[in-house]
N, C-alpha and C positions, 0 to 999 in steps of 0.2 A: 605280387605274387607272381614268381617268373617261374618258364618254363624252359630248361636248356634240351638242347637239339643233340642227340649222340648219335653219331654219323652211321646211319643202317640200324639204327637201333629204337626207333620212336624218340622219346622225349621222357625227360624226369620231372617232377617237381621240386623249386627251391624256395623251399619256404625259411629257408636262416640257419641258426644252429651251427652251421659250419661254412667254412668260406669256400667260394665255387671257383674254380677254374675254367674260363673260356678259352679253350685250347685252341681258336681260330674266328675270325671274321666269317661272314656272309657278306657276297659281293653282290650291289646290288645298281641296275641300271637306274644312271641318271638325265635329269630333267637338262637341258639347254643346247645349245649350240655344237657343242664341241664331246667328244666321248671326257666323262668326268669319273675315278674311282672310287667308288663309296663302299666303306667297309665297315657294314657295322656289327661292332662287339654286342651288346644289348638292344634289346630292343622286341619290337615287334616280329621279326624277322627269326633273327640267331637263336633268341631265347624265349621270346613271348611276353616279352617284359610287356606292358602296355604304360606303365605309370612313368618310364624313365624310355631313353635310348642314348646310346652314345656310339658315334661313328666316326671313323678317320675317313678326309676325304684329300685327295690328289688331284686340280683342275689344271689342265692344260694353260700355255699363254693365250688368252684370245677369248674363255669360255666365257660364260653367258648365259643364266638361265632367265625361264620367264620371273614378271614380277608374281608377289605371292601373298596373299594375307591369314598366312596359319591360325590354327584355333591349339598354338602350342605357345610357349617362350623357348628360347633357343638362345643358346651362350655356345659361343664360337670362341676358341684360342686359337692364335694364328700361329704355326710352330713352324712355317716358310714362306718367304713371296709375301704378296701382299692380296689381301680379299678387300675387293669394293661393297660397300655395301650401300646403296640407293636406298632411300626411304621418301616420303612422301612431304618432309622440307629441307632434304638436302643429299647429301653425299659424305659419309665416313670412309677414310683407306684407314684400314687395321693391317696392322705390318707382325713380323714374325717377334713375338714375344707379348704382344697387346692383346686385347680379347674384347668381344662385343656381344651386349645383352640385348637381342628386341622382345620384346612384348607380342603375346599372345593378341591378334588383331590388327596389328601394326601393317602396313602394306609394305613390303620391303623387296630388292632384285640384288641379288647375290653376284660378282663377276672376278676374275682373274686378268687383268689386264697387262700386267707387267709381261716382261718376256720370260722369267723363267716359274710362271703360272704359281699354284699357292697350294700348299698341307696345310690342312687343319682338322681339329675336332670340335665336333659341333656335338652339343649335349641337349634333349628338348624333353622339355616338361608338358603335357605326357607326350610319351612318344613318338616319334613322328609317325605317319601313315599317308597315304598317298589322298584318303578321302579327308582328312584335316587339313592338308597345306594349303589347299583354293587357290591354284595356279592362275595366272591371266590367261583369258581365252585368245 
């Protein structure tokens, strides 16, 4: 069940039956050592969906976020640049045109080490929440 925020007019329930246009994303503050842009199209903030979130991310060169052990699965498709994904047994370097799936309960840390930074889409199931990401202290 999703709700869609209508600019200045509250929200409406979207239970299906017809397609729903998401006119624009909500920009969300990101964790990490440098500013990263998060544009949530579907999720807890922009559409009150708790079962899935879809967000476009743009991270600058040298961006690094704290490690995390989330209570959600995350599917990430890299559109531009390189996204480094550290995990308990190694490192994956995910380049444009590639994707990575991280499972709920796995420790991971994301970064964009190359000069061009990275642009990617993240899909979280259930939806991303600060309460369920469990970032390292």
